[in-house]
C-alpha positions, 0 to 999 in steps of 0.5 A: 073623779072630781078633786080630792084628797086620799089618805096617804099611800091609799088608792083611790077606789072606784065609786059608782054610788053616791055615799052620804059621808062624801056627799055631805063632804062636798056639801061642806066644801071638802075634797074627799068625793067621787064624780058620783057624789058631786052628781047626786049632791048637785042634783039634790041642791036643784031639788032643795037648795037649802041643803048646804045650809043644812050640812054647814048648820049641822057641823056649827051644832057640832062645835057649839054643843061639844065646846058646852060640853067639854067646857061648861059641862066638864065632860072628859069622855065622847063616843062619836057615832057615824063620823063622816069625813073628816072636815075642820073642827072635829070633835076632838079638836073642839073639845081638846081645845078646851080640854086636853086631856079629854078622850075621844072614840069616833065609830064609823062602819065606812072604811074610807071614813076610818081610813082618812081618819086614822091619818088625818085626825090626831089628837092631843098629846095629853088626850086620846082618840081612838077609831072603832069599825062598827055599825049604829045598828050594833050600839051594844058591840060599839060600847064593847069596843069603846070600853078600851078607851073610855072609863064608862064609870065616868060621864061619857058625851054620846054624839049621835049627828045626822045617823039616827036618820039612817036607821029606818024603824022608829022604834029600833032607832029608839032603841039605839038610843036607850042600849047607849044611854043606858051604859053611861052613868049619871051626868053623862049627855045625849048630842043629836041632830035629825033631819025632818020635812017641818021646820020648812022642809017640806020641799025635801020631801022629793030630794029624799026620795031622790037620794034613797033611789040613788044614793046609800044609806037610805034616809028617814026624816022624822017628825019633832015628836018622833025625835023627842022619843030619842030623850026620853028619860033625858033632862032636856037642856035649853032651849030643848029641841029645835033647828039646829041652828038655833040651838044656842047660837052666838048671837040672838036665835032670831036672827039665826035663820032655821034649817030642817034639821033638828038640833038637841043636847040633853043629860042623864039624871 
């Protein structure tokens, strides 16, 4: 087993198949992974050396998007679906630095993720942080459970970072987004990232095939046109659907290296 951190009182489980949250944690430099995750992660890195840059860019996008939402947009409620294992600057930490009263609901279907989250993610005294065990394929169940913490008569930021790529059918993925966004009022936002074989990611095709044969859950890349479907009926913020590394970076966008991961934020009118 690789060096890792287990939640207090939790015996380390045996992992025989690489799992997305743990491999992603490994690429981000975390400790919550097993030998099988490292092996798959290292092999994919040899096939697609930019994957660590994608992981870091996706995480940086989260920080910039949430800072905008909690700051300029004035959002005080966040529904983060597909949470992943805790690292640095998680959604509630970024949001509550700007707005201590912010309420955040994390959603994941991996019990290991939720165990770590409950043990390690503690929100501000003024706000609220909650965790739901649910699957993105069942958005209505997510919304029903989130009502215990979030007020759906007030704007909510729905966060879907690197999660719709685990929904193989694009029509189903689009329906998931429609269900979620139909439940939140005008003035709510959608923040989304999604891997692609565009933006220089063509070399990732073989790596994704390897992933689908050796890890779980299986992944699906999408084109910019397919990702645009998720934003129908919403107002895309500038600069639109771009490489997540180039969504409002802290310096000139042309100086930021593009990665093969779309990122965008949109407002519900």
